[in-house]
N, C-alpha and C positions, 0 to 999 in steps of 0.2 A: 943167542942165552933165552933161555926159558924161565918166564918170569909165573911162578904161579904162587896163588892168595890161599894161605890156609880159609876153611873156613870152619868156624866153630861151630861145634852143636852146643846149645844151653842145657845145663842136667836136666833131669826129668826132676828132681827133686828141688828145684827152682821154683818152678809154675805154684806151687802148693802153699810154698815157703810166705812168696810174695804175697799170697790172698791171704794165710792166717796173718799176716802184717797187716796187712790191709785193713782186713775184720779187727783185729786188736784196738791201732789205732780210733778208728771210727767208733769202736765201743768204749776208748778214754773222753772221744767227742760228747757221744752221748751222756757219759756220766757227768760232766763238763757243763752240758745244757742243764741236769737235774740238778747238779750242785748250786746252778744259778739260778733258775726258775722255779724248782719246785723245792725251793728249802724251807718255805715258811710252811710248807703243808708238811713235810717230816720232822720241822720242829716242834710245830704245834703237840705231838706226840710223845716228846721229850722231856724230863723231870726240868726240873729250875737249873739245876747242874748241868745237866748236860747243854741244855739252852746256851748257858753263860759260854760256855768251850765252844761251842760251834759258831757264836755270834763274836767270840775273842780273835775269829782267824781275821790276818790281816789282807785287803784286797790285792794285795801284789802278788799275792798268794796265787788268785786268780788271775790273773795277768801270766805269769809264769807258767801256770798249767796250763792255758788257750795256746802259748808260744809253744808250749813242748807238743802236746796234740796234733796241733797244725802246721809243724816240721815233722811230725812220723806219720800224717796222714800224707802230705806232698811225697817225702821221701819213697813210701809206699807206692805211692801212683809213680813216681819216676822210677823206680825197679820194676814194676810193671811195664811200663812206656820203656824201660831198658835203656834210660837215657843216662 
C-alpha cells in the first residue's frame, strides 16, 4: 500500500487578509491607548455637555475594550503563525 499525504497550499489571499486583520487590531490597541492616556487632552477642548458624557462612561467598558483588542491581536498573530 502506498500512503501519500496531501500537501495543501495556503490560498494567495490568506496572507494579505491576515496582515490587514493584524493591522486593524493593532489600530484598535492604539485607539484604546489614546482613549485611556490622552483623554484629558481631548476633553479640554469639549463643551461641558460633551465632557460629562465622556466622563459618564463606566470603567468596565474599557476592560471589555482591552479584552477585545488583545484577543483580536492574539488571533491575528495566531493566524499569521498558522496555529
